[in-house]
C-alpha positions in Angstrom: 154.4 48.8 151.1 151.4 49.0 148.8 148.0 48.0 150.2 146.3 45.0 148.7 143.5 47.2 147.3 146.0 49.1 145.1 148.3 46.2 144.2 149.6 46.0 140.6 148.1 43.3 138.4 150.1 40.2 137.9 152.3 40.1 134.8 150.3 39.0 131.7 146.9 40.2 133.2 145.0 43.4 132.7 143.9 45.8 135.3 140.1 46.0 135.7 138.4 48.8 133.7 137.4 51.9 135.7 134.7 54.5 135.1 137.5 56.8 133.8 138.5 54.3 131.2 134.9 54.0 130.1 134.5 57.8 129.8 137.8 58.0 127.9 136.7 55.3 125.5 133.3 57.0 124.9 135.2 60.3 124.2 137.3 58.5 121.6 134.2 57.1 119.9 132.4 60.5 120.1 135.4 62.2 118.5 135.5 59.7 115.6 131.7 60.1 115.1 131.9 63.9 115.2 134.6 63.9 112.5 132.5 61.7 110.3 129.4 63.7 110.9 131.1 67.0 110.2 132.7 65.6 107.1 129.3 64.4 105.7 127.2 67.4 106.9 129.7 70.3 106.6 130.9 69.9 103.1 129.2 69.8 99.6 129.3 66.8 97.3 131.8 65.3 96.5 133.9 66.7 99.3 131.4 65.4 101.9 132.3 61.8 100.9 136.1 62.6 101.0 136.0 64.3 104.4 133.2 62.1 105.9 135.2 59.0 105.3 138.7 60.5 105.4 138.7 62.5 108.6 137.6 59.6 110.9 140.0 57.2 109.1 142.9 59.6 109.7 141.9 60.1 113.4 141.5 56.3 113.9 144.9 55.7 112.2 146.6 58.3 114.4 144.9 56.8 117.5 146.0 53.2 116.6 149.5 54.3 115.9 150.2 56.4 118.9 147.5 56.5 121.6 145.9 53.0 121.8 146.9 50.7 124.7 148.3 48.5 122.0 149.9 51.3 120.0 151.9 50.3 117.0 154.5 53.0 117.7 155.5 53.5 121.3 156.2 57.1 121.9 156.9 59.4 124.9 153.8 60.0 127.0 154.0 63.7 126.1 153.7 62.9 122.3 150.9 60.5 123.1 149.0 63.2 124.9 149.6 65.7 122.1 148.1 63.2 119.5 145.2 62.6 121.8 144.6 66.3 122.2 144.8 66.9 118.4 142.0 64.4 117.8 139.9 66.0 120.6 140.6 69.5 119.3 139.6 68.5 115.8 136.3 67.2 117.1 135.8 70.4 119.2 136.5 72.6 116.2 134.1 70.6 114.1 131.3 71.2 116.5 132.1 74.9 116.6 132.2 75.1 112.8 128.7 73.5 112.8 127.4 76.2 115.0 127.2 74.1 118.1 129.9 75.7 120.3 128.3 74.5 123.6 128.5 70.8 122.4 132.1 71.4 121.4 133.0 73.1 124.7 131.3 70.4 126.8 133.0 67.6 124.8 136.4 69.4 125.2 136.0 69.7 129.0 134.9 66.0 129.4 137.5 64.6 127.0 140.4 66.6 128.4 139.5 65.8 132.0 139.1 62.1 131.3 142.4 62.1 129.3 144.3 63.9 132.1 143.0 61.5 134.8 143.6 58.4 132.6 147.0 59.7 131.6 148.1 60.3 135.2 146.9 56.8 136.1 149.1 55.3 133.3 152.1 57.2 134.6 151.9 55.8 138.1 
C-alpha cells in the first residue's frame, strides 16, 4: 500500500512541481535561447536571420509535438526521450561551435541528468 506522502494525485488534478521539473524547464528554455543565439551570432547575413529564427522555431515545434506534457502527438517514451536529446544535443553542439565547449558540456550534463530523472518519474 502506498504511503500518503507518495499518493498519486486525484484524477483531473496536477502533481505539484518539483525542483527537477523546474530544472528541466530551465534546460528547455536555455536550449531554445542557445539555438537562437547561435543562429544570430554564428552565421553571416542573411543566414543569421534564417537560422536565428528558424532553429528555435523548429526546436519548439518538435518539443510541442512530441515532448511537452500536453504533446500533440503521443509517442512511446523512448521516442520522446530521443527528441528531447536531439534538442539538447543541438544546443550543446552550438556552444561547442561557438568555442564554448565547457558551457556546452555543463549544459549537456545538467540537461541529460534532469531529463533522465524527470523521465524516470514519469514512467513510475
